[in-house]
N, C-alpha and C positions, 0 to 999 in steps of 0.2 A: 674691742669687740672684733669680731672675727669677719671675715669677706667674706664665708661662704653660708648660705642662706643656710643649710641643713648643717647642724655640728658634724653628726658622725660623718659628714664627708670630710675634713680636714686630711689633708695628707698626709696619713700616718703610717703607710705600709701598712693598711686595710688590708684584709684579704677576704674573696667573696665565693660562692658556690656558685657556678650557672650551667648553665644548658647551652654549652657552645656549640654555633654553627656556620660555622665559618664558611662551610660551601655558598652560603645567603650573601656572600659578600657582593658578588657579580651582582648581583639585585640590588643591594641596600647599600652599596659605596655613592648611589647616584647622589642620596641625599644625607648619609652619614657622613660622606666625605667633605662637606659643604654646611655641617652641624657642629656645632661645637658646646660644653657643657659648659654651665653658668660657674660651677666649681671647678673646671680645670680647661678656659679659655685658650692655655695657649699650642691647642692640639685641636685637631677635627676627631669627632668621636672615633672614625673610623683610623686613625692610628694610635688611638688610648686604646683601644681593646676589638675584639672581634666581635661581630654579632652575635648573638647572644639573648637569651631571656635569663634574670636574674633569678635566682632561689634562693639566696640570702646572703645581703651584705649589711653591716657588716661582718663578719664572723668570727674566730678565733683571732685574737694577734700572732700565735705564733702556734699555728695546729700541731697539737704532739700526735702519734701513733694513736692513742686511745679516744682523741677528738673523730681522727681518720676513720677509725674503726667504729666507733657511733655512728657516725657518716655515711658509713657503709650497711649496720645492722639497722640504717634508718630507710635506706631501699632496698635491703634485703629481698624485699617482696615483691616488688615492683617490676614485674617485668618489661625488658625493652619493649619500644611498641615504635612504628612510623609516625612523625613529626612533620607534619604542612602549615605552610601559612598562608591562607585565600582569603584574607580580611585586613584590613587595615580601620584604625579608629584615632581617636585622641582623646586624653585626659583635657581637665578643664584649664590648665596653667599653656594648653596650646601645643604639648609634648605629644609628638604622632608615633604612632605604632602596626608594628604586625601580630595579628592575635596568635598564639599557639594553639594549633586542634591538631589530636582532638582535646579539649579546654579542659576538659573535666576532671582526665589522665594526667596535666599538666597541675594541674590546681591539688592534685590529692599527692602528687610526687612533692610538692612545695610544702603544702601542710605536713604531710610527713618531715620534713626535714626543720622546717620551726617546734614542730612538738618536741624532736630530739635533743634541741638545743633554744631550751624555754629564757635561757639566760642572755641570747642574743638574738634580741627583737628587730623584724624586720624593720633596714634603713633608721637602725638606731632608735625605734619607737613614733618615726614618724608618718608611717605608713603599716599599721596592725593589719590592717586586712589586702591580704594579696591578690593585684592581678595582675598573675603571669601576659607578661607581653615582651615582645622585642623593637627595642627603641628605634626608631632610624632618623628620627628628626627633634631636638631640642628644641625647648619652648618657647626658642625665640625665633626658630623657625620653621617650626610647624604650622599648625592650624589647618583650618576647613582645605585649602589649597591643596597642602600637601597630601592630607588625607583621598582628595580625590585623586591627583596623582597617582598615587600609588593603587586606590583601586582601579582605575584605567589599564595600571602595569599590570599587576596582577590576572586582570581577564584579559590580558591580550597575551603574555606570557608568563605563568604563575613560574615562583620558583620554586627546584627542586623537595620531594621530598626528603626526608633525613632521616634515618636510623638512629632512635635516642636509646644508645646502649648505656652511656655512663652519665655520670654528673663530674665538672670539671672545677678544679681547685685552685683560685690566680690570688696573685699578691702586687699589689702596685707597686710600682717600684720609684726611687726617689724623684724623675723624670715625671710622673703622672701615668705612665706605660703599663699596662695590666701584664704579667707574665705570666705563663701556666707553671704550676708547683705540684700539679698532680690531682689522679683522678681515681673516681672510686665504680666499680661495678654495678650497673642496676641486676637484679633478680642475684646478688651474688648470693 
């Protein structure tokens, strides 16, 4: 039996489509640098991948030019917009997150990509109803105390807004660290 709780999370060179927000690392690393994924316990979240909102994982194993074109076409009608993070919450398992705003626009963007790639169910079919978020603490380190701490930090000095003008494409390396392999513009 696999040691991974989610079968889709086996380290097999996964690819993902993300809203990468490395500009938030200074804000989120206080939690992400001490939080570990149960699927990748050897490195903290901050070392595995930059802060991000997942759009689709796993994506196609080896993205072809046609896959990238299909992704480009899926987001061609989505105009770039300002993205902010002003509130925190948690899932029932304790995973703590920041909510991307404007939420409805982010959700529409995620759904446009999911519609374009029906053969790639989000999280391997584990979570078919997307709830876009930026994970700041995994389930073993999250919970109400982290939510309260994050809410306090957001009230004192919220992270900067960022201009969302592209989606990024990532591949997980053999060392479990994700590498940027491409991007597609919004509104192209």
